C-alpha positions as CSV (number, residue, x, y, z in Angstrom):
1,M,27.9,50.6,-80.2
2,D,27.0,47.1,-78.9
3,L,28.9,44.3,-77.3
4,V,29.5,42.5,-80.6
5,Q,31.0,45.6,-82.2
6,V,33.3,46.2,-79.1
7,R,34.7,42.7,-79.3
8,Q,35.0,42.7,-83.1
9,H,36.7,46.0,-83.5
10,I,38.5,46.4,-80.1
11,P,40.2,43.1,-79.4
12,A,41.7,44.4,-76.1
13,M,38.1,44.5,-74.8
14,R,37.3,40.9,-75.7
15,H,36.6,40.2,-72.0
16,A,33.8,42.8,-71.9
17,T,30.4,41.2,-70.9
18,D,28.2,44.2,-71.2
19,V,28.0,47.7,-72.8
20,R,25.7,50.4,-71.5
21,P,25.3,53.9,-72.9
22,I,25.9,56.9,-70.7
23,H,23.2,59.5,-70.9
24,R,24.7,62.7,-69.4
25,G,26.5,65.8,-70.4
26,F,26.4,67.9,-73.6
27,S,29.4,66.4,-75.4
28,A,28.7,65.0,-78.9
29,D,30.9,62.0,-78.0
30,G,29.4,58.6,-77.7
31,K,29.9,57.4,-74.1
32,Y,29.6,53.9,-72.8
33,F,30.3,51.9,-69.6
34,L,32.1,48.6,-70.3
35,Y,31.6,45.7,-67.8
36,E,33.6,42.6,-67.3
37,S,32.6,39.2,-65.9
38,G,31.8,39.2,-62.2
39,G,31.8,43.0,-62.0
40,D,28.8,44.8,-60.6
41,R,30.3,48.2,-61.6
42,P,31.9,49.3,-64.9
43,A,35.5,48.4,-65.5
44,Y,36.1,51.0,-68.3
45,V,34.6,54.0,-70.0
46,L,34.5,53.9,-73.8
47,R,34.2,57.3,-75.7
48,T,33.8,57.5,-79.4
49,A,33.8,60.4,-81.9
50,A,33.7,60.9,-85.6
51,L,36.9,60.0,-87.4
52,R,37.3,63.6,-88.7
53,H,37.9,64.6,-85.0
54,M,40.7,62.1,-84.6
55,E,43.6,64.6,-84.2
56,R,41.7,66.6,-81.5
57,K,40.6,63.4,-79.7
58,R,44.2,61.9,-79.8
59,G,45.4,65.1,-78.3
60,E,42.7,64.8,-75.6
61,F,43.8,61.2,-74.8
62,D,47.4,62.3,-74.6
63,I,46.6,65.2,-72.2
64,I,44.6,62.8,-70.0
65,R,47.8,60.7,-69.8
66,R,49.9,63.7,-68.9
67,V,47.3,64.7,-66.2
68,Y,47.2,61.2,-64.8
69,E,51.0,60.9,-64.7
70,T,51.2,64.1,-62.5
71,G,49.3,62.1,-59.8
72,V,45.9,63.8,-60.3
73,L,42.9,61.7,-59.3
74,T,41.3,60.9,-62.7
75,S,40.7,58.1,-65.2
76,E,43.7,56.1,-66.3
77,P,43.9,56.2,-70.1
78,I,44.1,52.7,-71.5
79,L,43.8,52.7,-75.3
80,F,43.2,55.0,-78.3
81,G,42.3,53.7,-81.7
82,T,40.2,54.0,-84.8
83,I,37.5,51.9,-86.4
84,E,37.5,53.0,-90.0
85,P,34.5,50.9,-91.2
86,M,32.4,52.7,-88.6
87,D,34.1,56.1,-89.3
88,I,34.9,56.6,-85.6
89,C,37.9,57.0,-83.3
90,Y,37.7,55.9,-79.7
91,M,39.5,56.0,-76.4
92,I,39.1,53.7,-73.4
93,L,39.6,55.0,-69.9
94,R,39.6,53.1,-66.6
95,Y,36.4,53.7,-64.7
96,V,36.7,55.8,-61.6
97,E,34.1,54.9,-58.9
98,G,32.0,57.9,-57.8
99,E,28.9,59.9,-58.2
100,D,28.3,63.3,-59.9
101,A,29.4,65.8,-57.3
102,A,26.6,68.2,-58.3
103,D,24.1,65.5,-57.2
104,V,25.9,64.5,-54.0
105,L,27.1,67.8,-52.5
106,P,23.6,69.1,-51.4
107,A,23.1,66.0,-49.2
108,L,26.4,66.5,-47.4
109,T,27.3,68.7,-44.4
110,S,28.8,72.1,-45.1
111,D,32.1,70.9,-43.7
112,E,32.1,67.9,-46.0
113,Q,31.3,70.1,-49.0
114,Y,34.1,72.5,-48.1
115,L,36.7,69.7,-47.7
116,I,35.7,68.2,-51.1
117,G,36.1,71.6,-52.6
118,E,39.5,72.0,-51.0
119,Q,40.7,68.7,-52.4
120,A,39.3,69.7,-55.9
121,G,41.3,73.0,-55.7
122,R,44.5,71.1,-54.9
123,E,43.9,68.7,-57.7
124,L,43.3,71.6,-60.1
125,R,46.6,73.2,-59.1
126,L,48.4,70.0,-60.0
127,M,46.8,70.0,-63.4
128,H,48.0,73.6,-63.9
129,E,51.6,72.5,-63.6
130,I,51.4,71.2,-67.2
131,E,52.9,73.9,-69.4
132,A,51.4,74.7,-72.8
133,P,53.2,74.0,-76.1
134,A,55.8,76.7,-76.7
135,D,54.5,77.7,-80.1
136,L,51.1,79.0,-78.9
137,P,50.5,82.8,-79.1
138,P,50.5,84.8,-75.9
139,W,47.4,84.2,-73.8
140,H,46.1,87.8,-73.9
141,I,46.2,87.9,-77.7
142,H,44.4,84.6,-78.0
143,R,41.7,85.4,-75.4
144,A,41.1,88.9,-76.7
145,A,40.6,87.6,-80.2
146,K,38.2,84.9,-78.9
147,H,36.2,87.6,-77.0
148,N,35.9,89.7,-80.1
149,R,34.5,86.7,-82.1
150,Q,32.1,85.7,-79.3
151,Y,30.8,89.2,-78.7
152,A,30.2,89.6,-82.5
153,D,28.2,86.3,-82.4
154,Y,26.2,87.6,-79.4
155,R,25.4,90.9,-81.1
156,G,23.8,88.9,-83.9
157,C,21.9,86.3,-81.9
158,G,18.8,88.3,-81.2
159,V,19.1,88.3,-77.4
160,K,19.9,91.6,-75.7
161,L,21.1,91.8,-72.1
162,S,20.2,95.0,-70.3
163,E,23.5,94.9,-68.5
164,E,25.5,94.6,-71.7
165,A,27.1,98.1,-71.5
166,A,28.3,97.6,-67.9
167,I,29.8,94.2,-68.7
168,I,31.7,95.5,-71.7
169,A,32.9,98.5,-69.7
170,F,34.3,96.2,-67.1
171,I,36.0,94.0,-69.7
172,D,37.6,96.9,-71.4
173,E,38.8,98.3,-68.1
174,H,40.4,95.1,-66.9
175,S,41.5,93.2,-70.1
176,A,45.1,94.5,-69.8
177,L,45.4,92.2,-66.7
178,M,45.7,89.2,-69.1
179,T,49.0,90.4,-70.4
180,D,52.0,88.2,-69.4
181,R,49.7,85.6,-67.8
182,P,51.1,82.1,-68.0
183,N,50.1,79.6,-70.7
184,R,49.2,76.3,-68.9
185,F,46.8,73.4,-69.3
186,Q,43.2,74.2,-68.7
187,H,40.5,71.6,-68.0
188,D,38.1,74.3,-69.2
189,D,35.0,72.6,-67.7
190,F,36.0,72.1,-64.1
191,H,32.8,72.1,-62.0
192,P,30.8,69.7,-59.8
193,S,29.1,67.9,-62.8
194,N,32.5,66.9,-64.0
195,L,33.8,65.9,-60.6
196,L,33.2,62.6,-58.7
197,V,32.5,62.0,-55.0
198,H,32.8,58.6,-53.4
199,N,32.1,57.8,-49.8
200,R,31.6,61.5,-49.1
201,R,35.1,62.3,-50.3
202,Y,36.5,63.8,-53.5
203,A,37.3,61.0,-56.0
204,G,38.4,62.6,-59.2
205,A,37.9,64.8,-62.3
206,I,36.5,63.5,-65.6
207,D,35.5,64.9,-69.1
208,Y,38.5,66.6,-70.7
209,N,36.9,67.1,-74.1
210,R,37.0,70.9,-73.8
211,Y,40.6,71.1,-72.7
212,D,42.5,74.2,-73.7
213,W,45.7,76.2,-72.9
214,G,46.1,79.6,-71.2
215,D,45.8,81.4,-67.9
216,P,45.1,78.7,-65.2
217,Y,42.9,81.2,-63.4
218,H,40.5,80.9,-66.3
219,D,39.5,77.5,-65.0
220,F,37.7,79.2,-62.1
221,L,35.0,80.8,-64.1
222,K,32.8,77.7,-63.8
223,V,32.8,78.4,-60.0
224,A,30.7,81.5,-60.8
225,Y,28.3,79.7,-63.1
226,F,28.0,76.2,-61.7
227,G,30.1,75.6,-58.6
228,R,28.4,78.2,-56.3
229,E,25.0,77.0,-57.5
230,A,25.8,73.5,-56.5
231,S,27.5,74.4,-53.2
232,V,29.0,77.7,-51.8
233,P,31.1,75.8,-49.2
234,F,32.5,73.7,-52.0
235,S,33.3,76.8,-54.1
236,I,35.1,78.5,-51.2
237,G,37.0,75.3,-50.5
238,Q,38.1,75.0,-54.1
239,I,39.6,78.5,-54.1
240,Y,41.2,78.1,-50.6
241,G,42.6,74.7,-51.5
242,Y,44.1,75.9,-54.7
243,F,45.9,78.7,-53.0
244,D,46.6,77.0,-49.7
245,G,44.5,79.6,-48.0
246,Q,46.6,82.6,-49.3
247,V,44.3,84.0,-52.0
248,P,46.1,86.9,-53.8
249,D,44.2,90.1,-54.6
250,S,45.2,89.7,-58.2
251,F,43.2,86.5,-58.5
252,W,39.9,88.2,-57.9
253,K,40.3,90.8,-60.6
254,L,41.1,88.1,-63.2
255,Y,38.3,85.8,-61.8
256,A,35.8,88.6,-62.3
257,L,37.2,89.4,-65.7
258,Y,36.9,85.8,-67.0
259,T,33.4,85.6,-65.4
260,A,32.4,88.7,-67.4
261,L,34.0,87.4,-70.6
262,I,31.9,84.3,-70.6
263,V,28.6,86.0,-70.2
264,F,28.0,86.6,-74.0
265,P,29.2,83.2,-75.3
266,S,27.0,81.6,-72.6
267,V,24.0,83.1,-74.3
268,T,25.0,82.1,-77.8
269,W,26.1,78.6,-76.8
270,T,22.7,78.0,-75.1
271,L,20.8,79.2,-78.2
272,Q,22.9,76.8,-80.4
273,V,23.0,73.7,-78.2
274,V,20.0,73.7,-75.8
275,P,17.7,76.6,-76.7
276,E,15.0,75.3,-74.5
277,Q,17.3,76.2,-71.5
278,L,17.8,79.9,-72.5
279,D,15.6,81.1,-69.6
280,S,17.6,79.0,-67.1
281,M,20.9,80.4,-68.5
282,L,19.6,84.0,-68.3
283,E,18.7,83.4,-64.7
284,R,22.1,82.0,-64.0
285,I,23.7,85.1,-65.6
286,G,21.5,87.2,-63.5
287,V,22.8,85.5,-60.4
288,V,26.3,86.1,-61.5
289,L,25.6,89.8,-62.0
290,E,24.0,90.0,-58.6
291,D,27.0,88.2,-57.0
292,H,29.3,90.9,-58.5
293,R,26.9,93.8,-58.0
294,G,26.8,94.4,-61.7
295,F,30.6,94.0,-61.9
296,R,31.1,96.9,-59.5
297,S,32.8,94.3,-57.2
298,V,35.4,91.7,-58.2
299,V,34.9,89.5,-55.1
300,P,31.5,87.8,-55.2
301,V,29.1,88.4,-52.4
302,W,28.9,84.7,-51.5
303,Y,32.7,84.5,-50.7
304,R,33.3,84.4,-47.0
305,P,36.8,83.2,-46.1
């Protein structure tokens, strides 16, 4: 989308002076920075998607509004609409100044990384105050059915993990823990590449396109796969901040269960979306298995309170 199209089809953005595409992330959305006169940084973020996804994207826009209204540091939702001649829907969000936390964290001190993680954990807890729609099925039924589908897909993908039997045994032994877990909002992609840091401080969360509903502890599985890789102090801080330093034993069993459940779909997702990164994903899975001693331990070896 160019500046002429923005001004023609989105009159509220008639003051825009420049449009620049955003080249990051794996989302199929079109993403653009919108600038206004006199601004040396973006004023807004424009996201576009095919019109057939309008219902899902409107739901995403609405949930961003609910998250924003809880006081969470995130993009303020400004406008949602459609451009039928272009067969797209769009949302406009206010730009949040900051850099990708995954890029910034390694250059900070351990204390700074920890404090950013602590704030991220507190912000995530605020998000999880949003309750799911009442008509959703119980979490354990929904998640078990999803696991069965994902495991079937993995079995047919042509990749075989040597640890498969141990992972399945762990899942089978602990899956009953999901019974009676709460249904709440899930960001579902909460990790440093979707968090912002500005002036060495936590600045906010972005990218809600994978949002879901279910057990809030499920949002921590990205700690295992991405957070600890970017920064162990950040990851410890996120967990401590979420629980105000009182981490319950029940958390670790569910944390390990959800970490195990995501192993198989991580393989199939990589094959479908970025097959050239399969070796990298298998290495990441190997690290997760080492962290949990082949799932003989629910607390990862890197966690030091």
